[in-house]
C-alpha positions in Angstrom: 169.7 56.0 157.1 167.5 53.6 154.7 165.3 52.8 157.4 163.9 56.4 157.4 164.0 56.7 153.7 161.8 53.8 154.1 159.4 55.4 156.2 159.5 58.5 154.2 158.3 57.0 151.1 155.8 54.9 153.0 154.3 58.0 154.5 154.1 59.3 150.9 152.2 56.2 149.3 149.8 56.4 152.2 149.4 60.0 151.8 148.8 59.3 147.7 146.5 56.3 148.6 144.0 58.2 151.1 143.7 61.3 148.8 142.7 58.7 146.0 145.6 59.4 143.4 146.9 55.9 143.6 143.2 54.4 142.3 142.9 57.2 140.0 146.1 56.2 138.2 145.7 52.6 138.5 148.6 52.4 141.0 146.8 50.4 144.0 149.3 47.9 143.7 151.5 50.0 145.1 150.4 49.6 148.6 150.4 45.9 148.5 154.1 46.0 147.7 154.7 48.4 150.6 152.8 45.8 153.0 155.2 43.2 151.4 158.2 45.0 152.3 157.5 46.5 155.3 158.6 43.1 157.3 162.2 42.7 155.9 162.7 46.4 155.8 162.1 46.6 160.0 164.4 43.9 160.6 167.3 44.7 157.9 166.9 48.5 157.8 166.9 48.8 161.9 
């Protein structure tokens, strides 16, 4: 269940990134955090 929740959050963050919402609100660092968290999430949540 956590694996699917992670992917829903990741998709939402990517949509916000590509629409420019994160850049307008100075939250681009969330994309980098998502990239770092992806590897452990795939290993430990699956």
